mmCIF file as gemmi writes it, N, C-alpha and C atoms, coordinates in Angstrom:
data_model
loop_
_atom_site.group_PDB
_atom_site.id
_atom_site.type_symbol
_atom_site.label_atom_id
_atom_site.label_alt_id
_atom_site.label_comp_id
_atom_site.label_asym_id
_atom_site.label_entity_id
_atom_site.label_seq_id
_atom_site.pdbx_PDB_ins_code
_atom_site.Cartn_x
_atom_site.Cartn_y
_atom_site.Cartn_z
_atom_site.occupancy
_atom_site.B_iso_or_equiv
_atom_site.pdbx_formal_charge
_atom_site.auth_seq_id
_atom_site.auth_asym_id
_atom_site.pdbx_PDB_model_num
ATOM 1 N N . MET Axp A 1 ? -11.447 7.019 -9.035 1 0 ? 1 A 1
ATOM 2 C CA . MET Axp A 1 ? -11.787 7.493 -8.194 1 0 ? 1 A 1
ATOM 3 C C . MET Axp A 1 ? -10.946 7.414 -6.742 1 0 ? 1 A 1
ATOM 4 N N . VAL Axp A 2 ? -11.165 8.154 -5.562 1 0 ? 2 A 1
ATOM 5 C CA . VAL Axp A 2 ? -10.467 8.001 -4.543 1 0 ? 2 A 1
ATOM 6 C C . VAL Axp A 2 ? -10.982 8.118 -3.447 1 0 ? 2 A 1
ATOM 7 N N . ALA Axp A 3 ? -10.909 7.542 -2.632 1 0 ? 3 A 1
ATOM 8 C CA . ALA Axp A 3 ? -11.931 7.361 -0.948 1 0 ? 3 A 1
ATOM 9 C C . ALA Axp A 3 ? -10.471 7.646 0.19 1 0 ? 3 A 1
ATOM 10 N N . GLN Axp A 4 ? -10.808 8.317 1.004 1 0 ? 4 A 1
ATOM 11 C CA . GLN Axp A 4 ? -10.087 8.429 1.953 1 0 ? 4 A 1
ATOM 12 C C . GLN Axp A 4 ? -10.217 8.459 3.335 1 0 ? 4 A 1
ATOM 13 N N . LEU Axp A 5 ? -10.203 6.843 4.156 1 0 ? 5 A 1
ATOM 14 C CA . LEU Axp A 5 ? -10.881 6.482 4.967 1 0 ? 5 A 1
ATOM 15 C C . LEU Axp A 5 ? -9.894 6.569 6.53 1 0 ? 5 A 1
ATOM 16 N N . ALA Axp A 6 ? -10.111 6.321 7.577 1 0 ? 6 A 1
ATOM 17 C CA . ALA Axp A 6 ? -9.234 6.19 8.57 1 0 ? 6 A 1
ATOM 18 C C . ALA Axp A 6 ? -9.752 4.908 9.869 1 0 ? 6 A 1
ATOM 19 N N . VAL Axp A 7 ? -9.053 4.382 10.446 1 0 ? 7 A 1
ATOM 20 C CA . VAL Axp A 7 ? -9.576 3.13 10.976 1 0 ? 7 A 1
ATOM 21 C C . VAL Axp A 7 ? -8.358 3.345 12.446 1 0 ? 7 A 1
ATOM 22 N N . ASP Axp A 8 ? -8.842 3.837 13.404 1 0 ? 8 A 1
ATOM 23 C CA . ASP Axp A 8 ? -8.365 4.308 14.667 1 0 ? 8 A 1
ATOM 24 C C . ASP Axp A 8 ? -7.468 5.239 14.354 1 0 ? 8 A 1
ATOM 25 N N . GLU Axp A 9 ? -6.272 5.018 14.584 1 0 ? 9 A 1
ATOM 26 C CA . GLU Axp A 9 ? -5.238 6.686 13.699 1 0 ? 9 A 1
ATOM 27 C C . GLU Axp A 9 ? -4.525 5.995 12.95 1 0 ? 9 A 1
ATOM 28 N N . ALA Axp A 10 ? -5.16 5.35 12.048 1 0 ? 10 A 1
ATOM 29 C CA . ALA Axp A 10 ? -4.406 4.86 10.754 1 0 ? 10 A 1
ATOM 30 C C . ALA Axp A 10 ? -5.154 5.939 9.851 1 0 ? 10 A 1
ATOM 31 N N . ASP Axp A 11 ? -4.846 6.845 8.673 1 0 ? 11 A 1
ATOM 32 C CA . ASP Axp A 11 ? -5.773 7.054 7.72 1 0 ? 11 A 1
ATOM 33 C C . ASP Axp A 11 ? -4.887 6.557 6.549 1 0 ? 11 A 1
ATOM 34 N N . PHE Axp A 12 ? -5.84 6.013 5.622 1 0 ? 12 A 1
ATOM 35 C CA . PHE Axp A 12 ? -5.368 5.497 4.386 1 0 ? 12 A 1
ATOM 36 C C . PHE Axp A 12 ? -6.25 5.956 2.87 1 0 ? 12 A 1
ATOM 37 N N . TRP Axp A 13 ? -5.602 5.953 1.941 1 0 ? 13 A 1
ATOM 38 C CA . TRP Axp A 13 ? -6.474 6.025 0.841 1 0 ? 13 A 1
ATOM 39 C C . TRP Axp A 13 ? -6.496 4.918 0.011 1 0 ? 13 A 1
ATOM 40 N N . VAL Axp A 14 ? -7.517 4.727 -0.839 1 0 ? 14 A 1
ATOM 41 C CA . VAL Axp A 14 ? -8.006 3.567 -1.83 1 0 ? 14 A 1
ATOM 42 C C . VAL Axp A 14 ? -8.319 4.242 -2.779 1 0 ? 14 A 1
ATOM 43 N N . GLN Axp A 15 ? -8.089 3.826 -4.124 1 0 ? 15 A 1
ATOM 44 C CA . GLN Axp A 15 ? -8.139 4.479 -5.228 1 0 ? 15 A 1
ATOM 45 C C . GLN Axp A 15 ? -7.719 3.511 -6.67 1 0 ? 15 A 1
ATOM 46 N N . ASP Axp A 16 ? -8.365 3.344 -7.86 1 0 ? 16 A 1
ATOM 47 C CA . ASP Axp A 16 ? -8.474 2.871 -8.882 1 0 ? 16 A 1
ATOM 48 C C . ASP Axp A 16 ? -6.144 2.478 -9.193 1 0 ? 16 A 1
ATOM 49 N N . ASP Axp A 17 ? -6.227 1.16 -9.586 1 0 ? 17 A 1
ATOM 50 C CA . ASP Axp A 17 ? -4.786 1.624 -9.576 1 0 ? 17 A 1
ATOM 51 C C . ASP Axp A 17 ? -4.774 1.119 -11.573 1 0 ? 17 A 1
ATOM 52 N N . PRO Axp A 18 ? -4.575 2.261 -12.159 1 0 ? 18 A 1
ATOM 53 C CA . PRO Axp A 18 ? -4.327 1.872 -13.818 1 0 ? 18 A 1
ATOM 54 C C . PRO Axp A 18 ? -3.1 1.527 -13.794 1 0 ? 18 A 1
ATOM 55 N N . ASP Axp A 19 ? -2.015 1.392 -13.173 1 0 ? 19 A 1
ATOM 56 C CA . ASP Axp A 19 ? -0.589 1.057 -13.605 1 0 ? 19 A 1
ATOM 57 C C . ASP Axp A 19 ? -0.611 -0.544 -12.892 1 0 ? 19 A 1
ATOM 58 N N . ALA Axp A 20 ? -1.534 -1.026 -12.42 1 0 ? 20 A 1
ATOM 59 C CA . ALA Axp A 20 ? -0.938 -2.335 -12.222 1 0 ? 20 A 1
ATOM 60 C C . ALA Axp A 20 ? -0.267 -3.403 -12.877 1 0 ? 20 A 1
ATOM 61 N N . GLU Axp A 21 ? 0.499 -4.528 -12.697 1 0 ? 21 A 1
ATOM 62 C CA . GLU Axp A 21 ? 0.557 -4.961 -13.638 1 0 ? 21 A 1
ATOM 63 C C . GLU Axp A 21 ? -0.216 -6.508 -13.965 1 0 ? 21 A 1
ATOM 64 N N . THR Axp A 22 ? -0.736 -6.493 -12.773 1 0 ? 22 A 1
ATOM 65 C CA . THR Axp A 22 ? -1.616 -7.618 -12.584 1 0 ? 22 A 1
ATOM 66 C C . THR Axp A 22 ? -2.943 -7.279 -12.414 1 0 ? 22 A 1
ATOM 67 N N . VAL Axp A 23 ? -4.376 -7.709 -13.304 1 0 ? 23 A 1
ATOM 68 C CA . VAL Axp A 23 ? -5.408 -7.061 -12.851 1 0 ? 23 A 1
ATOM 69 C C . VAL Axp A 23 ? -6.491 -8.201 -12.239 1 0 ? 23 A 1
ATOM 70 N N . VAL Axp A 24 ? -6.859 -8.176 -11.335 1 0 ? 24 A 1
ATOM 71 C CA . VAL Axp A 24 ? -7.638 -9.037 -10.527 1 0 ? 24 A 1
ATOM 72 C C . VAL Axp A 24 ? -9.312 -8.595 -10.675 1 0 ? 24 A 1
ATOM 73 N N . GLY Axp A 25 ? -9.947 -9.03 -11.423 1 0 ? 25 A 1
ATOM 74 C CA . GLY Axp A 25 ? -11.208 -9.11 -11.667 1 0 ? 25 A 1
ATOM 75 C C . GLY Axp A 25 ? -11.472 -8.041 -12.721 1 0 ? 25 A 1
ATOM 76 N N . ASP Axp A 26 ? -12.443 -7.174 -11.958 1 0 ? 26 A 1
ATOM 77 C CA . ASP Axp A 26 ? -12.606 -6.162 -12.878 1 0 ? 26 A 1
ATOM 78 C C . ASP Axp A 26 ? -11.626 -4.904 -12.996 1 0 ? 26 A 1
ATOM 79 N N . GLY Axp A 27 ? -10.633 -5.102 -12.016 1 0 ? 27 A 1
ATOM 80 C CA . GLY Axp A 27 ? -9.572 -4.319 -11.934 1 0 ? 27 A 1
ATOM 81 C C . GLY Axp A 27 ? -8.957 -4.224 -10.696 1 0 ? 27 A 1
ATOM 82 N N . SER Axp A 28 ? -7.541 -3.436 -10.174 1 0 ? 28 A 1
ATOM 83 C CA . SER Axp A 28 ? -6.816 -3.514 -9.3 1 0 ? 28 A 1
ATOM 84 C C . SER Axp A 28 ? -6.834 -2.145 -8.716 1 0 ? 28 A 1
ATOM 85 N N . ILE Axp A 29 ? -6.512 -2.166 -7.244 1 0 ? 29 A 1
ATOM 86 C CA . ILE Axp A 29 ? -6.591 -1.107 -6.524 1 0 ? 29 A 1
ATOM 87 C C . ILE Axp A 29 ? -5.51 -0.84 -6.093 1 0 ? 29 A 1
ATOM 88 N N . ARG Axp A 30 ? -5.087 0.639 -5.14 1 0 ? 30 A 1
ATOM 89 C CA . ARG Axp A 30 ? -3.923 1.145 -5.06 1 0 ? 30 A 1
ATOM 90 C C . ARG Axp A 30 ? -4.259 1.672 -3.437 1 0 ? 30 A 1
ATOM 91 N N . MET Axp A 31 ? -3.583 1.267 -2.502 1 0 ? 31 A 1
ATOM 92 C CA . MET Axp A 31 ? -3.792 2.141 -1.055 1 0 ? 31 A 1
ATOM 93 C C . MET Axp A 31 ? -2.372 2.363 -0.392 1 0 ? 31 A 1
ATOM 94 N N . ILE Axp A 32 ? -3.086 4.093 -0.177 1 0 ? 32 A 1
ATOM 95 C CA . ILE Axp A 32 ? -1.583 4.428 0.626 1 0 ? 32 A 1
ATOM 96 C C . ILE Axp A 32 ? -1.779 4.24 1.992 1 0 ? 32 A 1
ATOM 97 N N . LEU Axp A 33 ? -1.423 3.871 2.808 1 0 ? 33 A 1
ATOM 98 C CA . LEU Axp A 33 ? -1.595 3.964 4.538 1 0 ? 33 A 1
ATOM 99 C C . LEU Axp A 33 ? -0.384 4.848 5.612 1 0 ? 33 A 1
ATOM 100 N N . THR Axp A 34 ? -0.946 5.599 5.836 1 0 ? 34 A 1
ATOM 101 C CA . THR Axp A 34 ? -0.206 6.22 6.952 1 0 ? 34 A 1
ATOM 102 C C . THR Axp A 34 ? -0.158 5.987 8.14 1 0 ? 34 A 1
ATOM 103 N N . VAL Axp A 35 ? 1.276 5.562 8.734 1 0 ? 35 A 1
ATOM 104 C CA . VAL Axp A 35 ? 1.022 5.308 10.18 1 0 ? 35 A 1
ATOM 105 C C . VAL Axp A 35 ? 2.442 5.49 10.849 1 0 ? 35 A 1
ATOM 106 N N . ALA Axp A 36 ? 2.657 5.667 11.908 1 0 ? 36 A 1
ATOM 107 C CA . ALA Axp A 36 ? 3.491 6.214 13.114 1 0 ? 36 A 1
ATOM 108 C C . ALA Axp A 36 ? 4.821 5.572 12.418 1 0 ? 36 A 1
ATOM 109 N N . GLU Axp A 37 ? 5.319 3.999 12.342 1 0 ? 37 A 1
ATOM 110 C CA . GLU Axp A 37 ? 6.057 3.5 12.44 1 0 ? 37 A 1
ATOM 111 C C . GLU Axp A 37 ? 5.72 2.502 11.002 1 0 ? 37 A 1
ATOM 112 N N . PRO Axp A 38 ? 6.295 2.759 9.744 1 0 ? 38 A 1
ATOM 113 C CA . PRO Axp A 38 ? 5.77 2.442 8.346 1 0 ? 38 A 1
ATOM 114 C C . PRO Axp A 38 ? 7.005 1.078 8.283 1 0 ? 38 A 1
ATOM 115 N N . GLU Axp A 39 ? 8.152 1.343 8.838 1 0 ? 39 A 1
ATOM 116 C CA . GLU Axp A 39 ? 9.194 -0.038 8.407 1 0 ? 39 A 1
ATOM 117 C C . GLU Axp A 39 ? 8.383 -1.537 9.655 1 0 ? 39 A 1
ATOM 118 N N . ALA Axp A 40 ? 8.031 -1.222 10.536 1 0 ? 40 A 1
ATOM 119 C CA . ALA Axp A 40 ? 7.584 -2.039 11.669 1 0 ? 40 A 1
ATOM 120 C C . ALA Axp A 40 ? 5.946 -2.65 10.565 1 0 ? 40 A 1
ATOM 121 N N . VAL Axp A 41 ? 5.258 -2.097 10.15 1 0 ? 41 A 1
ATOM 122 C CA . VAL Axp A 41 ? 3.721 -2.344 9.596 1 0 ? 41 A 1
ATOM 123 C C . VAL Axp A 41 ? 4.442 -2.799 8.093 1 0 ? 41 A 1
ATOM 124 N N . PHE Axp A 42 ? 5.524 -2.529 7.179 1 0 ? 42 A 1
ATOM 125 C CA . PHE Axp A 42 ? 6.101 -2.973 5.852 1 0 ? 42 A 1
ATOM 126 C C . PHE Axp A 42 ? 6.61 -4.708 6.226 1 0 ? 42 A 1
ATOM 127 N N . GLN Axp A 43 ? 7.285 -4.655 7.462 1 0 ? 43 A 1
ATOM 128 C CA . GLN Axp A 43 ? 7.809 -5.235 7.438 1 0 ? 43 A 1
ATOM 129 C C . GLN Axp A 43 ? 6.365 -6.77 8.216 1 0 ? 43 A 1
ATOM 130 N N . GLN Axp A 44 ? 5.635 -6.231 8.679 1 0 ? 44 A 1
ATOM 131 C CA . GLN Axp A 44 ? 4.011 -7.494 9.452 1 0 ? 44 A 1
ATOM 132 C C . GLN Axp A 44 ? 3.631 -7.675 7.739 1 0 ? 44 A 1
ATOM 133 N N . ALA Axp A 45 ? 3.62 -6.911 7.335 1 0 ? 45 A 1
ATOM 134 C CA . ALA Axp A 45 ? 2.593 -7.059 5.63 1 0 ? 45 A 1
ATOM 135 C C . ALA Axp A 45 ? 3.973 -7.988 5.229 1 0 ? 45 A 1
ATOM 136 N N . LEU Axp A 46 ? 5.2 -7.933 5.339 1 0 ? 46 A 1
ATOM 137 C CA . LEU Axp A 46 ? 5.444 -8.997 4.331 1 0 ? 46 A 1
ATOM 138 C C . LEU Axp A 46 ? 5.762 -10.256 4.956 1 0 ? 46 A 1
ATOM 139 N N . VAL Axp A 47 ? 5.651 -10.177 5.991 1 0 ? 47 A 1
ATOM 140 C CA . VAL Axp A 47 ? 5.409 -11.816 7.161 1 0 ? 47 A 1
ATOM 141 C C . VAL Axp A 47 ? 4.102 -12.196 6.783 1 0 ? 47 A 1
ATOM 142 N N . ALA Axp A 48 ? 3.338 -11.731 6.258 1 0 ? 48 A 1
ATOM 143 C CA . ALA Axp A 48 ? 1.591 -12.124 6.118 1 0 ? 48 A 1
ATOM 144 C C . ALA Axp A 48 ? 1.638 -12.283 4.825 1 0 ? 48 A 1
ATOM 145 N N . GLY Axp A 49 ? 2.649 -12.463 3.918 1 0 ? 49 A 1
ATOM 146 C CA . GLY Axp A 49 ? 2.628 -12.771 2.598 1 0 ? 49 A 1
ATOM 147 C C . GLY Axp A 49 ? 3.094 -11.821 1.28 1 0 ? 49 A 1
ATOM 148 N N . ALA Axp A 50 ? 2.721 -10.257 1.648 1 0 ? 50 A 1
ATOM 149 C CA . ALA Axp A 50 ? 3.054 -9.031 1.098 1 0 ? 50 A 1
ATOM 150 C C . ALA Axp A 50 ? 4.713 -9.703 0.218 1 0 ? 50 A 1
ATOM 151 N N . THR Axp A 51 ? 4.389 -9.269 -0.764 1 0 ? 51 A 1
ATOM 152 C CA . THR Axp A 51 ? 5.488 -9.068 -1.846 1 0 ? 51 A 1
ATOM 153 C C . THR Axp A 51 ? 6.268 -7.502 -1.632 1 0 ? 51 A 1
ATOM 154 N N . GLU Axp A 52 ? 7.756 -7.444 -1.87 1 0 ? 52 A 1
ATOM 155 C CA . GLU Axp A 52 ? 8.249 -6.135 -1.481 1 0 ? 52 A 1
ATOM 156 C C . GLU Axp A 52 ? 8.122 -5.483 -3.204 1 0 ? 52 A 1
ATOM 157 N N . VAL Axp A 53 ? 8.066 -4.79 -3.577 1 0 ? 53 A 1
ATOM 158 C CA . VAL Axp A 53 ? 8.445 -3.808 -4.439 1 0 ? 53 A 1
ATOM 159 C C . VAL Axp A 53 ? 9.188 -3.075 -4.484 1 0 ? 53 A 1
ATOM 160 N N . ALA Axp A 54 ? 9.27 -1.875 -3.596 1 0 ? 54 A 1
ATOM 161 C CA . ALA Axp A 54 ? 10.356 -1.152 -3.218 1 0 ? 54 A 1
ATOM 162 C C . ALA Axp A 54 ? 10.069 -0.989 -1.568 1 0 ? 54 A 1
ATOM 163 N N . PRO Axp A 55 ? 11.498 -1.091 -1.264 1 0 ? 55 A 1
ATOM 164 C CA . PRO Axp A 55 ? 11.682 -0.692 0.428 1 0 ? 55 A 1
ATOM 165 C C . PRO Axp A 55 ? 11.145 0.192 0.36 1 0 ? 55 A 1
ATOM 166 N N . VAL Axp A 56 ? 11.552 0.62 2.233 1 0 ? 56 A 1
ATOM 167 C CA . VAL Axp A 56 ? 10.604 2.379 2.852 1 0 ? 56 A 1
ATOM 168 C C . VAL Axp A 56 ? 11.693 2.887 2.826 1 0 ? 56 A 1
ATOM 169 N N . ALA Axp A 57 ? 11.771 4.106 1.659 1 0 ? 57 A 1
ATOM 170 C CA . ALA Axp A 57 ? 12.472 5.469 1.718 1 0 ? 57 A 1
ATOM 171 C C . ALA Axp A 57 ? 11.728 6.615 1.997 1 0 ? 57 A 1
ATOM 172 N N . GLU Axp A 58 ? 12.469 7.794 2.236 1 0 ? 58 A 1
ATOM 173 C CA . GLU Axp A 58 ? 12.101 8.541 2.085 1 0 ? 58 A 1
ATOM 174 C C . GLU Axp A 58 ? 11.287 9.313 0.458 1 0 ? 58 A 1
ATOM 175 N N . GLY Axp A 59 ? 9.967 9.751 0.419 1 0 ? 59 A 1
ATOM 176 C CA . GLY Axp A 59 ? 9.625 10.382 -1.116 1 0 ? 59 A 1
ATOM 177 C C . GLY Axp A 59 ? 8.385 10.731 -0.719 1 0 ? 59 A 1
ATOM 178 N N . HIS Axp A 60 ? 8.221 11.571 -1.395 1 0 ? 60 A 1
ATOM 179 C CA . HIS Axp A 60 ? 6.791 12.707 -1.606 1 0 ? 60 A 1
ATOM 180 C C . HIS Axp A 60 ? 6.555 12.988 0.056 1 0 ? 60 A 1
ATOM 181 N N . VAL Axp A 61 ? 7.688 13.6 0.702 1 0 ? 61 A 1
ATOM 182 C CA . VAL Axp A 61 ? 7.531 14.458 1.681 1 0 ? 61 A 1
ATOM 183 C C . VAL Axp A 61 ? 7.025 12.897 3.146 1 0 ? 61 A 1
ATOM 184 N N . TRP Axp A 62 ? 6.831 12.044 3.095 1 0 ? 62 A 1
ATOM 185 C CA . TRP Axp A 62 ? 6.591 10.649 3.743 1 0 ? 62 A 1
ATOM 186 C C . TRP Axp A 62 ? 7.549 9.452 3.372 1 0 ? 62 A 1
ATOM 187 N N . ARG Axp A 63 ? 8.158 8.814 4.153 1 0 ? 63 A 1
ATOM 188 C CA . ARG Axp A 63 ? 8.711 7.6 4.243 1 0 ? 63 A 1
ATOM 189 C C . ARG Axp A 63 ? 7.641 6.904 3.634 1 0 ? 63 A 1
ATOM 190 N N . VAL Axp A 64 ? 8.109 6.12 2.161 1 0 ? 64 A 1
ATOM 191 C CA . VAL Axp A 64 ? 7.152 5.749 1.5 1 0 ? 64 A 1
ATOM 192 C C . VAL Axp A 64 ? 7.889 4.185 0.946 1 0 ? 64 A 1
ATOM 193 N N . GLY Axp A 65 ? 7.08 3.159 1.084 1 0 ? 65 A 1
ATOM 194 C CA . GLY Axp A 65 ? 7.44 1.708 0.859 1 0 ? 65 A 1
ATOM 195 C C . GLY Axp A 65 ? 6.336 0.594 -0.392 1 0 ? 65 A 1
ATOM 196 N N . ARG Axp A 66 ? 6.736 0.133 -0.894 1 0 ? 66 A 1
ATOM 197 C CA . ARG Axp A 66 ? 5.681 -0.309 -1.808 1 0 ? 66 A 1
ATOM 198 C C . ARG Axp A 66 ? 5.729 -1.8 -2.119 1 0 ? 66 A 1
ATOM 199 N N . LEU Axp A 67 ? 4.528 -2.204 -1.759 1 0 ? 67 A 1
ATOM 200 C CA . LEU Axp A 67 ? 4.045 -3.46 -1.555 1 0 ? 67 A 1
ATOM 201 C C . LEU Axp A 67 ? 3.433 -4.332 -2.549 1 0 ? 67 A 1
ATOM 202 N N . ALA Axp A 68 ? 3.266 -5.303 -2.597 1 0 ? 68 A 1
ATOM 203 C CA . ALA Axp A 68 ? 2.114 -6.399 -3.837 1 0 ? 68 A 1
ATOM 204 C C . ALA Axp A 68 ? 1.615 -7.028 -2.776 1 0 ? 68 A 1
ATOM 205 N N . ASP Axp A 69 ? 0.032 -7.144 -2.181 1 0 ? 69 A 1
ATOM 206 C CA . ASP Axp A 69 ? -0.497 -8.167 -1.588 1 0 ? 69 A 1
ATOM 207 C C . ASP Axp A 69 ? -0.368 -9.623 -2.378 1 0 ? 69 A 1
ATOM 208 N N . PRO Axp A 70 ? -0.951 -10.815 -1.41 1 0 ? 70 A 1
ATOM 209 C CA . PRO Axp A 70 ? -0.835 -11.692 -2.402 1 0 ? 70 A 1
ATOM 210 C C . PRO Axp A 70 ? -1.433 -12.128 -3.902 1 0 ? 70 A 1
ATOM 211 N N . PHE Axp A 71 ? -3.166 -11.164 -4.214 1 0 ? 71 A 1
ATOM 212 C CA . PHE Axp A 71 ? -3.384 -11.463 -4.877 1 0 ? 71 A 1
ATOM 213 C C . PHE Axp A 71 ? -2.887 -10.374 -6.316 1 0 ? 71 A 1
ATOM 214 N N . GLY Axp A 72 ? -1.798 -9.621 -5.969 1 0 ? 72 A 1
ATOM 215 C CA . GLY Axp A 72 ? -0.841 -8.871 -6.863 1 0 ? 72 A 1
ATOM 216 C C . GLY Axp A 72 ? -1.366 -6.905 -6.793 1 0 ? 72 A 1
ATOM 217 N N . ASP Axp A 73 ? -2.156 -6.688 -5.754 1 0 ? 73 A 1
ATOM 218 C CA . ASP Axp A 73 ? -2.843 -5.202 -5.529 1 0 ? 73 A 1
ATOM 219 C C . ASP Axp A 73 ? -1.881 -4.529 -5.463 1 0 ? 73 A 1
ATOM 220 N N . THR Axp A 74 ? -1.394 -3.411 -5.271 1 0 ? 74 A 1
ATOM 221 C CA . THR Axp A 74 ? -0.054 -2.238 -5.071 1 0 ? 74 A 1
ATOM 222 C C . THR Axp A 74 ? -0.687 -1.851 -3.294 1 0 ? 74 A 1
ATOM 223 N N . LEU Axp A 75 ? 0.191 -1.737 -2.581 1 0 ? 75 A 1
ATOM 224 C CA . LEU Axp A 75 ? 0.193 -1.019 -1.861 1 0 ? 75 A 1
ATOM 225 C C . LEU Axp A 75 ? 0.916 -0.264 -0.836 1 0 ? 75 A 1
ATOM 226 N N . LEU Axp A 76 ? 1.125 1.251 -0.86 1 0 ? 76 A 1
ATOM 227 C CA . LEU Axp A 76 ? 1.934 2.189 -0.498 1 0 ? 76 A 1
ATOM 228 C C . LEU Axp A 76 ? 1.492 2.408 0.906 1 0 ? 76 A 1
ATOM 229 N N . GLY Axp A 77 ? 2.86 2.481 1.63 1 0 ? 77 A 1
ATOM 230 C CA . GLY Axp A 77 ? 2.614 2.637 3.268 1 0 ? 77 A 1
ATOM 231 C C . GLY Axp A 77 ? 3.931 3.427 3.538 1 0 ? 77 A 1
């Protein structure tokens, strides 16, 4: 299942993450967040306790980085 949402000017998608290495509760999710300054948001997430999985780089026509939140869910942004 995939849901597309927006908060102010930030669009994001939430979907089941069958590839998650760590499953929390009934499953894990993947969130794709689109923002104007991905590097800045990526750094904010790291400061807030996320773990870098892959640094922000060009990919899929976007600048994409990969984080895991403190609970192990994967976030792309």
